[in-house]
N, CA, C and O atoms as a Maestro MAE file, in Angstrom:
{
 s_m_m2io_version
 :::
 2.0.0
}

f_m_ct {
 s_m_title
 :::
 protein
 m_atom[268] {
  # First column is atom index #
  i_m_mmod_type
  r_m_x_coord
  r_m_y_coord
  r_m_z_coord
  i_m_residue_number
  s_m_chain_name
  s_m_pdb_residue_name
  s_m_pdb_atom_name
  i_m_atomic_number
  :::
  1 25 0.930 -1.633 -0.080 1 A "MET " " N  " 7
  2 3 0.146 0.477 0.163 1 A "MET " " CA " 6
  3 2 1.059 1.429 0.441 1 A "MET " " C  " 6
  4 15 1.900 1.581 1.327 1 A "MET " " O  " 8
  5 25 0.577 2.272 -0.874 2 A "ASN " " N  " 7
  6 3 1.249 3.557 -1.104 2 A "ASN " " CA " 6
  7 2 0.895 4.544 -0.477 2 A "ASN " " C  " 6
  8 15 -0.226 4.109 -0.212 2 A "ASN " " O  " 8
  9 25 0.918 6.105 0.266 3 A "GLU " " N  " 7
  10 3 0.500 6.639 0.640 3 A "GLU " " CA " 6
  11 2 0.729 8.033 0.277 3 A "GLU " " C  " 6
  12 15 1.897 8.368 0.082 3 A "GLU " " O  " 8
  13 25 -0.378 9.065 0.132 4 A "ILE " " N  " 7
  14 3 0.276 10.124 -0.698 4 A "ILE " " CA " 6
  15 2 -0.296 11.710 0.807 4 A "ILE " " C  " 6
  16 15 -0.487 11.571 2.015 4 A "ILE " " O  " 8
  17 25 -0.347 12.487 0.275 5 A "ILE " " N  " 7
  18 3 0.183 13.713 1.732 5 A "ILE " " CA " 6
  19 2 -1.292 14.383 1.798 5 A "ILE " " C  " 6
  20 15 -1.427 15.551 1.432 5 A "ILE " " O  " 8
  21 25 -2.305 13.690 2.231 6 A "ALA " " N  " 7
  22 3 -4.101 14.371 1.622 6 A "ALA " " CA " 6
  23 2 -4.114 15.584 2.960 6 A "ALA " " C  " 6
  24 15 -4.629 15.163 3.996 6 A "ALA " " O  " 8
  25 25 -3.655 16.845 2.989 7 A "ASN " " N  " 7
  26 3 -4.270 18.337 4.164 7 A "ASN " " CA " 6
  27 2 -3.215 18.376 4.881 7 A "ASN " " C  " 6
  28 15 -3.175 19.325 5.665 7 A "ASN " " O  " 8
  29 25 -1.919 17.333 4.889 8 A "GLY " " N  " 7
  30 3 -0.582 16.981 5.500 8 A "GLY " " CA " 6
  31 2 -0.840 16.336 6.177 8 A "GLY " " C  " 6
  32 15 -0.367 16.466 7.306 8 A "GLY " " O  " 8
  33 25 -2.126 14.802 5.762 9 A "ASN " " N  " 7
  34 3 -1.506 13.681 6.918 9 A "ASN " " CA " 6
  35 2 -1.686 12.988 5.368 9 A "ASN " " C  " 6
  36 15 -2.228 13.151 4.275 9 A "ASN " " O  " 8
  37 25 -0.787 12.076 6.160 10 A "PRO " " N  " 7
  38 3 -0.121 10.938 5.128 10 A "PRO " " CA " 6
  39 2 -1.970 9.413 4.789 10 A "PRO " " C  " 6
  40 15 -2.815 9.015 5.591 10 A "PRO " " O  " 8
  41 25 -1.819 9.187 3.696 11 A "VAL " " N  " 7
  42 3 -3.811 8.389 3.448 11 A "VAL " " CA " 6
  43 2 -3.423 7.066 2.715 11 A "VAL " " C  " 6
  44 15 -3.241 7.242 1.510 11 A "VAL " " O  " 8
  45 25 -3.250 5.774 3.151 12 A "PRO " " N  " 7
  46 3 -2.679 5.208 2.262 12 A "PRO " " CA " 6
  47 2 -3.548 4.823 1.245 12 A "PRO " " C  " 6
  48 15 -4.733 4.722 1.561 12 A "PRO " " O  " 8
  49 25 -3.027 4.436 -0.630 13 A "VAL " " N  " 7
  50 3 -3.727 4.871 -1.130 13 A "VAL " " CA " 6
  51 2 -3.585 3.158 -2.368 13 A "VAL " " C  " 6
  52 15 -2.485 2.620 -2.488 13 A "VAL " " O  " 8
  53 25 -4.267 2.846 -2.775 14 A "GLN " " N  " 7
  54 3 -3.970 1.704 -3.809 14 A "GLN " " CA " 6
  55 2 -3.743 2.224 -5.061 14 A "GLN " " C  " 6
  56 15 -4.699 2.786 -5.596 14 A "GLN " " O  " 8
  57 25 -2.843 2.175 -5.570 15 A "LEU " " N  " 7
  58 3 -1.876 2.801 -6.783 15 A "LEU " " CA " 6
  59 2 -2.199 1.611 -7.863 15 A "LEU " " C  " 6
  60 15 -2.786 0.568 -7.576 15 A "LEU " " O  " 8
  61 25 -1.710 1.959 -9.138 16 A "PRO " " N  " 7
  62 3 -2.342 3.396 -9.690 16 A "PRO " " CA " 6
  63 2 -3.971 3.349 -9.464 16 A "PRO " " C  " 6
  64 15 -4.668 2.403 -9.099 16 A "PRO " " O  " 8
  65 25 -4.489 5.246 -9.948 17 A "CYS " " N  " 7
  66 3 -5.195 5.890 -8.857 17 A "CYS " " CA " 6
  67 2 -5.597 7.444 -9.453 17 A "CYS " " C  " 6
  68 15 -4.666 8.176 -9.789 17 A "CYS " " O  " 8
  69 25 -6.639 7.802 -9.543 18 A "SER " " N  " 7
  70 3 -6.918 8.457 -10.167 18 A "SER " " CA " 6
  71 2 -7.153 9.217 -9.486 18 A "SER " " C  " 6
  72 15 -7.472 8.749 -8.393 18 A "SER " " O  " 8
  73 25 -7.192 11.066 -9.573 19 A "LEU " " N  " 7
  74 3 -8.003 11.849 -8.772 19 A "LEU " " CA " 6
  75 2 -9.195 11.904 -8.477 19 A "LEU " " C  " 6
  76 15 -9.462 12.132 -7.297 19 A "LEU " " O  " 8
  77 25 -10.281 11.716 -9.437 20 A "THR " " N  " 7
  78 3 -12.031 11.082 -9.175 20 A "THR " " CA " 6
  79 2 -11.214 9.421 -8.122 20 A "THR " " C  " 6
  80 15 -10.340 9.965 -7.447 20 A "THR " " O  " 8
  81 25 -11.194 8.740 -7.973 21 A "GLU " " N  " 7
  82 3 -11.357 7.715 -7.696 21 A "GLU " " CA " 6
  83 2 -10.916 7.483 -5.799 21 A "GLU " " C  " 6
  84 15 -11.433 6.963 -4.810 21 A "GLU " " O  " 8
  85 25 -9.718 8.207 -6.132 22 A "PHE " " N  " 7
  86 3 -9.227 8.800 -4.662 22 A "PHE " " CA " 6
  87 2 -10.281 9.689 -3.750 22 A "PHE " " C  " 6
  88 15 -10.246 9.407 -2.552 22 A "PHE " " O  " 8
  89 25 -11.149 10.648 -4.114 23 A "LEU " " N  " 7
  90 3 -11.952 11.803 -3.676 23 A "LEU " " CA " 6
  91 2 -13.512 10.765 -3.412 23 A "LEU " " C  " 6
  92 15 -14.530 10.995 -2.759 23 A "LEU " " O  " 8
  93 25 -13.145 9.745 -4.143 24 A "ILE " " N  " 7
  94 3 -15.113 9.088 -3.551 24 A "ILE " " CA " 6
  95 2 -14.132 7.950 -2.637 24 A "ILE " " C  " 6
  96 15 -14.300 7.737 -1.436 24 A "ILE " " O  " 8
  97 25 -13.370 7.466 -3.264 25 A "ALA " " N  " 7
  98 3 -12.434 6.422 -1.493 25 A "ALA " " CA " 6
  99 2 -12.522 7.881 -0.299 25 A "ALA " " C  " 6
  100 15 -12.087 7.737 0.844 25 A "ALA " " O  " 8
  101 25 -12.644 8.149 -0.391 26 A "GLN " " N  " 7
  102 3 -12.346 9.435 0.868 26 A "GLN " " CA " 6
  103 2 -14.119 10.013 0.991 26 A "GLN " " C  " 6
  104 15 -14.610 10.876 1.719 26 A "GLN " " O  " 8
  105 25 -14.650 9.258 0.112 27 A "LYS " " N  " 7
  106 3 -16.151 9.963 0.707 27 A "LYS " " CA " 6
  107 2 -16.591 11.619 0.283 27 A "LYS " " C  " 6
  108 15 -17.603 12.285 0.503 27 A "LYS " " O  " 8
  109 25 -15.262 11.913 -0.450 28 A "LEU " " N  " 7
  110 3 -15.531 13.511 -1.522 28 A "LEU " " CA " 6
  111 2 -15.688 13.565 -2.638 28 A "LEU " " C  " 6
  112 15 -14.785 13.351 -3.446 28 A "LEU " " O  " 8
  113 25 -16.972 13.889 -2.973 29 A "PRO " " N  " 7
  114 3 -17.482 13.856 -4.070 29 A "PRO " " CA " 6
  115 2 -17.130 14.992 -4.812 29 A "PRO " " C  " 6
  116 15 -17.344 16.165 -4.507 29 A "PRO " " O  " 8
  117 25 -16.440 14.447 -6.050 30 A "PRO " " N  " 7
  118 3 -15.457 15.258 -6.437 30 A "PRO " " CA " 6
  119 2 -16.008 16.608 -6.717 30 A "PRO " " C  " 6
  120 15 -15.297 17.611 -6.661 30 A "PRO " " O  " 8
  121 25 -17.383 16.645 -7.045 31 A "ARG " " N  " 7
  122 3 -18.032 18.190 -7.553 31 A "ARG " " CA " 6
  123 2 -18.553 19.149 -6.437 31 A "ARG " " C  " 6
  124 15 -19.402 20.033 -6.548 31 A "ARG " " O  " 8
  125 25 -18.008 18.855 -5.590 32 A "SER " " N  " 7
  126 3 -18.097 19.638 -3.872 32 A "SER " " CA " 6
  127 2 -16.495 19.793 -3.696 32 A "SER " " C  " 6
  128 15 -16.295 20.000 -2.499 32 A "SER " " O  " 8
  129 25 -15.455 19.778 -4.306 33 A "VAL " " N  " 7
  130 3 -14.397 20.425 -3.558 33 A "VAL " " CA " 6
  131 2 -13.255 20.584 -4.369 33 A "VAL " " C  " 6
  132 15 -12.949 19.929 -5.365 33 A "VAL " " O  " 8
  133 25 -12.679 21.488 -3.857 34 A "VAL " " N  " 7
  134 3 -11.405 22.251 -4.870 34 A "VAL " " CA " 6
  135 2 -10.042 21.427 -4.413 34 A "VAL " " C  " 6
  136 15 -9.505 21.262 -3.318 34 A "VAL " " O  " 8
  137 25 -9.769 21.038 -5.597 35 A "VAL " " N  " 7
  138 3 -8.190 20.563 -5.111 35 A "VAL " " CA " 6
  139 2 -6.717 20.316 -5.431 35 A "VAL " " C  " 6
  140 15 -6.385 19.713 -6.452 35 A "VAL " " O  " 8
  141 25 -6.206 20.591 -4.917 36 A "GLU " " N  " 7
  142 3 -4.567 21.433 -5.692 36 A "GLU " " CA " 6
  143 2 -3.449 20.376 -5.417 36 A "GLU " " C  " 6
  144 15 -2.884 20.031 -4.379 36 A "GLU " " O  " 8
  145 25 -3.355 20.060 -6.474 37 A "HIS " " N  " 7
  146 3 -2.146 18.897 -6.382 37 A "HIS " " CA " 6
  147 2 -0.907 18.886 -6.758 37 A "HIS " " C  " 6
  148 15 -0.884 18.322 -7.852 37 A "HIS " " O  " 8
  149 25 0.297 19.250 -6.404 38 A "ASN " " N  " 7
  150 3 1.415 19.254 -5.568 38 A "ASN " " CA " 6
  151 2 1.933 20.296 -6.194 38 A "ASN " " C  " 6
  152 15 2.791 20.269 -7.077 38 A "ASN " " O  " 8
  153 25 1.221 21.541 -5.567 39 A "GLY " " N  " 7
  154 3 1.141 22.875 -5.790 39 A "GLY " " CA " 6
  155 2 0.406 23.787 -6.505 39 A "GLY " " C  " 6
  156 15 0.225 25.001 -6.421 39 A "GLY " " O  " 8
  157 25 -0.131 22.548 -7.529 40 A "GLU " " N  " 7
  158 3 -1.230 23.037 -8.811 40 A "GLU " " CA " 6
  159 2 -2.434 23.223 -8.573 40 A "GLU " " C  " 6
  160 15 -2.827 22.274 -7.895 40 A "GLU " " O  " 8
  161 25 -3.304 23.996 -8.780 41 A "ALA " " N  " 7
  162 3 -4.511 23.654 -8.376 41 A "ALA " " CA " 6
  163 2 -5.393 23.086 -10.392 41 A "ALA " " C  " 6
  164 15 -5.211 23.415 -11.564 41 A "ALA " " O  " 8
  165 25 -6.405 22.010 -9.527 42 A "VAL " " N  " 7
  166 3 -6.804 20.711 -10.881 42 A "VAL " " CA " 6
  167 2 -8.437 21.604 -11.309 42 A "VAL " " C  " 6
  168 15 -9.019 22.276 -10.458 42 A "VAL " " O  " 8
  169 25 -8.984 21.433 -12.790 43 A "SER " " N  " 7
  170 3 -10.287 21.979 -12.354 43 A "SER " " CA " 6
  171 2 -10.997 20.665 -12.188 43 A "SER " " C  " 6
  172 15 -10.468 19.576 -11.964 43 A "SER " " O  " 8
  173 25 -11.694 20.809 -12.267 44 A "PRO " " N  " 7
  174 3 -13.106 19.526 -11.655 44 A "PRO " " CA " 6
  175 2 -12.647 18.806 -13.549 44 A "PRO " " C  " 6
  176 15 -11.942 17.806 -13.410 44 A "PRO " " O  " 8
  177 25 -12.760 18.944 -14.198 45 A "SER " " N  " 7
  178 3 -12.440 18.552 -15.563 45 A "SER " " CA " 6
  179 2 -11.665 17.710 -15.570 45 A "SER " " C  " 6
  180 15 -11.850 16.889 -16.469 45 A "SER " " O  " 8
  181 25 -10.697 17.505 -14.831 46 A "GLU " " N  " 7
  182 3 -9.135 17.667 -14.967 46 A "GLU " " CA " 6
  183 2 -9.158 16.051 -13.811 46 A "GLU " " C  " 6
  184 15 -8.155 15.357 -13.975 46 A "GLU " " O  " 8
  185 25 -9.755 15.732 -13.197 47 A "PHE " " N  " 7
  186 3 -9.972 14.684 -11.865 47 A "PHE " " CA " 6
  187 2 -9.627 13.155 -12.807 47 A "PHE " " C  " 6
  188 15 -8.719 12.386 -13.121 47 A "PHE " " O  " 8
  189 25 -10.581 13.323 -12.902 48 A "SER " " N  " 7
  190 3 -10.509 11.769 -13.902 48 A "SER " " CA " 6
  191 2 -8.805 11.802 -14.683 48 A "SER " " C  " 6
  192 15 -7.714 11.828 -14.114 48 A "SER " " O  " 8
  193 25 -8.935 11.796 -15.288 49 A "GLY " " N  " 7
  194 3 -7.422 12.325 -16.134 49 A "GLY " " CA " 6
  195 2 -6.073 12.232 -15.027 49 A "GLY " " C  " 6
  196 15 -5.100 11.555 -15.361 49 A "GLY " " O  " 8
  197 25 -6.086 12.948 -13.709 50 A "ARG " " N  " 7
  198 3 -5.239 12.728 -13.197 50 A "ARG " " CA " 6
  199 2 -4.707 11.743 -12.345 50 A "ARG " " C  " 6
  200 15 -5.155 11.784 -11.199 50 A "ARG " " O  " 8
  201 25 -3.703 10.687 -12.634 51 A "SER " " N  " 7
  202 3 -3.163 10.238 -11.966 51 A "SER " " CA " 6
  203 2 -2.441 10.481 -10.933 51 A "SER " " C  " 6
  204 15 -1.518 11.277 -11.109 51 A "SER " " O  " 8
  205 25 -2.644 9.817 -9.391 52 A "LEU " " N  " 7
  206 3 -1.893 9.544 -8.285 52 A "LEU " " CA " 6
  207 2 -0.566 9.209 -8.392 52 A "LEU " " C  " 6
  208 15 -0.136 8.646 -9.399 52 A "LEU " " O  " 8
  209 25 0.334 9.583 -7.174 53 A "GLN " " N  " 7
  210 3 1.856 8.721 -7.604 53 A "GLN " " CA " 6
  211 2 1.735 8.783 -5.944 53 A "GLN " " C  " 6
  212 15 1.190 9.561 -5.160 53 A "GLN " " O  " 8
  213 25 2.527 7.555 -5.808 54 A "ALA " " N  " 7
  214 3 3.282 7.579 -4.215 54 A "ALA " " CA " 6
  215 2 3.882 8.814 -3.946 54 A "ALA " " C  " 6
  216 15 4.729 9.425 -4.596 54 A "ALA " " O  " 8
  217 25 3.226 9.143 -2.712 55 A "GLY " " N  " 7
  218 3 4.291 10.725 -2.344 55 A "GLY " " CA " 6
  219 2 3.687 12.063 -2.733 55 A "GLY " " C  " 6
  220 15 3.991 12.982 -1.973 55 A "GLY " " O  " 8
  221 25 2.858 12.385 -3.804 56 A "ASP " " N  " 7
  222 3 1.964 13.605 -4.211 56 A "ASP " " CA " 6
  223 2 0.993 13.456 -2.548 56 A "ASP " " C  " 6
  224 15 0.494 12.666 -1.746 56 A "ASP " " O  " 8
  225 25 1.343 15.490 -2.998 57 A "ARG " " N  " 7
  226 3 0.531 16.643 -2.205 57 A "ARG " " CA " 6
  227 2 -0.962 16.702 -2.486 57 A "ARG " " C  " 6
  228 15 -1.422 16.909 -3.609 57 A "ARG " " O  " 8
  229 25 -1.557 16.542 -1.584 58 A "LEU " " N  " 7
  230 3 -3.203 17.103 -1.930 58 A "LEU " " CA " 6
  231 2 -3.240 18.599 -0.957 58 A "LEU " " C  " 6
  232 15 -2.564 18.991 -0.006 58 A "LEU " " O  " 8
  233 25 -4.184 19.073 -1.592 59 A "GLU " " N  " 7
  234 3 -4.363 20.288 -0.259 59 A "GLU " " CA " 6
  235 2 -6.034 20.402 -0.898 59 A "GLU " " C  " 6
  236 15 -6.253 21.230 -1.783 59 A "GLU " " O  " 8
  237 25 -7.203 19.481 -0.358 60 A "ILE " " N  " 7
  238 3 -8.585 19.569 -0.865 60 A "ILE " " CA " 6
  239 2 -10.054 20.050 0.583 60 A "ILE " " C  " 6
  240 15 -10.428 19.718 1.708 60 A "ILE " " O  " 8
  241 25 -10.321 20.867 -0.372 61 A "VAL " " N  " 7
  242 3 -10.798 22.105 0.473 61 A "VAL " " CA " 6
  243 2 -12.819 22.001 0.063 61 A "VAL " " C  " 6
  244 15 -13.065 22.189 -1.128 61 A "VAL " " O  " 8
  245 25 -14.041 21.736 0.960 62 A "ARG " " N  " 7
  246 3 -14.631 21.673 0.691 62 A "ARG " " CA " 6
  247 2 -15.445 22.899 0.010 62 A "ARG " " C  " 6
  248 15 -14.989 24.030 0.177 62 A "ARG " " O  " 8
  249 25 -16.728 22.714 -0.813 63 A "ILE " " N  " 7
  250 3 -17.007 23.794 -1.688 63 A "ILE " " CA " 6
  251 2 -18.487 23.940 -0.775 63 A "ILE " " C  " 6
  252 15 -19.484 23.466 -1.321 63 A "ILE " " O  " 8
  253 25 -18.718 24.785 1.039 64 A "VAL " " N  " 7
  254 3 -19.635 25.269 0.734 64 A "VAL " " CA " 6
  255 2 -20.790 25.889 0.511 64 A "VAL " " C  " 6
  256 15 -20.423 26.969 0.048 64 A "VAL " " O  " 8
  257 25 -22.620 25.899 0.566 65 A "ALA " " N  " 7
  258 3 -22.926 26.975 0.320 65 A "ALA " " CA " 6
  259 2 -23.750 27.448 0.679 65 A "ALA " " C  " 6
  260 15 -24.775 26.794 0.483 65 A "ALA " " O  " 8
  261 25 -23.986 28.975 1.504 66 A "GLY " " N  " 7
  262 3 -25.338 28.930 2.290 66 A "GLY " " CA " 6
  263 2 -24.668 30.406 2.649 66 A "GLY " " C  " 6
  264 15 -23.563 30.883 2.390 66 A "GLY " " O  " 8
  265 25 -26.020 31.007 3.482 67 A "GLY " " N  " 7
  266 3 -24.976 32.287 3.175 67 A "GLY " " CA " 6
  267 2 -26.115 32.301 5.174 67 A "GLY " " C  " 6
  268 15 -25.948 33.223 5.972 67 A "GLY " " O  " 8
  :::
 }
 m_bond[267] {
  # First column is bond index #
  i_m_from
  i_m_to
  i_m_order
  :::
  1 1 2 1
  2 2 3 1
  3 3 4 2
  4 3 5 1
  5 5 6 1
  6 6 7 1
  7 7 8 2
  8 7 9 1
  9 9 10 1
  10 10 11 1
  11 11 12 2
  12 11 13 1
  13 13 14 1
  14 14 15 1
  15 15 16 2
  16 15 17 1
  17 17 18 1
  18 18 19 1
  19 19 20 2
  20 19 21 1
  21 21 22 1
  22 22 23 1
  23 23 24 2
  24 23 25 1
  25 25 26 1
  26 26 27 1
  27 27 28 2
  28 27 29 1
  29 29 30 1
  30 30 31 1
  31 31 32 2
  32 31 33 1
  33 33 34 1
  34 34 35 1
  35 35 36 2
  36 35 37 1
  37 37 38 1
  38 38 39 1
  39 39 40 2
  40 39 41 1
  41 41 42 1
  42 42 43 1
  43 43 44 2
  44 43 45 1
  45 45 46 1
  46 46 47 1
  47 47 48 2
  48 47 49 1
  49 49 50 1
  50 50 51 1
  51 51 52 2
  52 51 53 1
  53 53 54 1
  54 54 55 1
  55 55 56 2
  56 55 57 1
  57 57 58 1
  58 58 59 1
  59 59 60 2
  60 59 61 1
  61 61 62 1
  62 62 63 1
  63 63 64 2
  64 63 65 1
  65 65 66 1
  66 66 67 1
  67 67 68 2
  68 67 69 1
  69 69 70 1
  70 70 71 1
  71 71 72 2
  72 71 73 1
  73 73 74 1
  74 74 75 1
  75 75 76 2
  76 75 77 1
  77 77 78 1
  78 78 79 1
  79 79 80 2
  80 79 81 1
  81 81 82 1
  82 82 83 1
  83 83 84 2
  84 83 85 1
  85 85 86 1
  86 86 87 1
  87 87 88 2
  88 87 89 1
  89 89 90 1
  90 90 91 1
  91 91 92 2
  92 91 93 1
  93 93 94 1
  94 94 95 1
  95 95 96 2
  96 95 97 1
  97 97 98 1
  98 98 99 1
  99 99 100 2
  100 99 101 1
  101 101 102 1
  102 102 103 1
  103 103 104 2
  104 103 105 1
  105 105 106 1
  106 106 107 1
  107 107 108 2
  108 107 109 1
  109 109 110 1
  110 110 111 1
  111 111 112 2
  112 111 113 1
  113 113 114 1
  114 114 115 1
  115 115 116 2
  116 115 117 1
  117 117 118 1
  118 118 119 1
  119 119 120 2
  120 119 121 1
  121 121 122 1
  122 122 123 1
  123 123 124 2
  124 123 125 1
  125 125 126 1
  126 126 127 1
  127 127 128 2
  128 127 129 1
  129 129 130 1
  130 130 131 1
  131 131 132 2
  132 131 133 1
  133 133 134 1
  134 134 135 1
  135 135 136 2
  136 135 137 1
  137 137 138 1
  138 138 139 1
  139 139 140 2
  140 139 141 1
  141 141 142 1
  142 142 143 1
  143 143 144 2
  144 143 145 1
  145 145 146 1
  146 146 147 1
  147 147 148 2
  148 147 149 1
  149 149 150 1
  150 150 151 1
  151 151 152 2
  152 151 153 1
  153 153 154 1
  154 154 155 1
  155 155 156 2
  156 155 157 1
  157 157 158 1
  158 158 159 1
  159 159 160 2
  160 159 161 1
  161 161 162 1
  162 162 163 1
  163 163 164 2
  164 163 165 1
  165 165 166 1
  166 166 167 1
  167 167 168 2
  168 167 169 1
  169 169 170 1
  170 170 171 1
  171 171 172 2
  172 171 173 1
  173 173 174 1
  174 174 175 1
  175 175 176 2
  176 175 177 1
  177 177 178 1
  178 178 179 1
  179 179 180 2
  180 179 181 1
  181 181 182 1
  182 182 183 1
  183 183 184 2
  184 183 185 1
  185 185 186 1
  186 186 187 1
  187 187 188 2
  188 187 189 1
  189 189 190 1
  190 190 191 1
  191 191 192 2
  192 191 193 1
  193 193 194 1
  194 194 195 1
  195 195 196 2
  196 195 197 1
  197 197 198 1
  198 198 199 1
  199 199 200 2
  200 199 201 1
  201 201 202 1
  202 202 203 1
  203 203 204 2
  204 203 205 1
  205 205 206 1
  206 206 207 1
  207 207 208 2
  208 207 209 1
  209 209 210 1
  210 210 211 1
  211 211 212 2
  212 211 213 1
  213 213 214 1
  214 214 215 1
  215 215 216 2
  216 215 217 1
  217 217 218 1
  218 218 219 1
  219 219 220 2
  220 219 221 1
  221 221 222 1
  222 222 223 1
  223 223 224 2
  224 223 225 1
  225 225 226 1
  226 226 227 1
  227 227 228 2
  228 227 229 1
  229 229 230 1
  230 230 231 1
  231 231 232 2
  232 231 233 1
  233 233 234 1
  234 234 235 1
  235 235 236 2
  236 235 237 1
  237 237 238 1
  238 238 239 1
  239 239 240 2
  240 239 241 1
  241 241 242 1
  242 242 243 1
  243 243 244 2
  244 243 245 1
  245 245 246 1
  246 246 247 1
  247 247 248 2
  248 247 249 1
  249 249 250 1
  250 250 251 1
  251 251 252 2
  252 251 253 1
  253 253 254 1
  254 254 255 1
  255 255 256 2
  256 255 257 1
  257 257 258 1
  258 258 259 1
  259 259 260 2
  260 259 261 1
  261 261 262 1
  262 262 263 1
  263 263 264 2
  264 263 265 1
  265 265 266 1
  266 266 267 1
  267 267 268 2
  :::
 }
}
């Protein structure tokens, strides 16, 4: 089992894995988050084509609507 760093915490991950697959495994609907992968902002349309590698760093922020 490999791991990536998500929001500063090591998270075990089965590789190969796309960003979409990782988010779903973490119970995060892909359309409800903003993601930075290794310092680069990722458009939601790119999530399924973005492959994760051991040691990658993700910053994940949930989108919250309200007023």
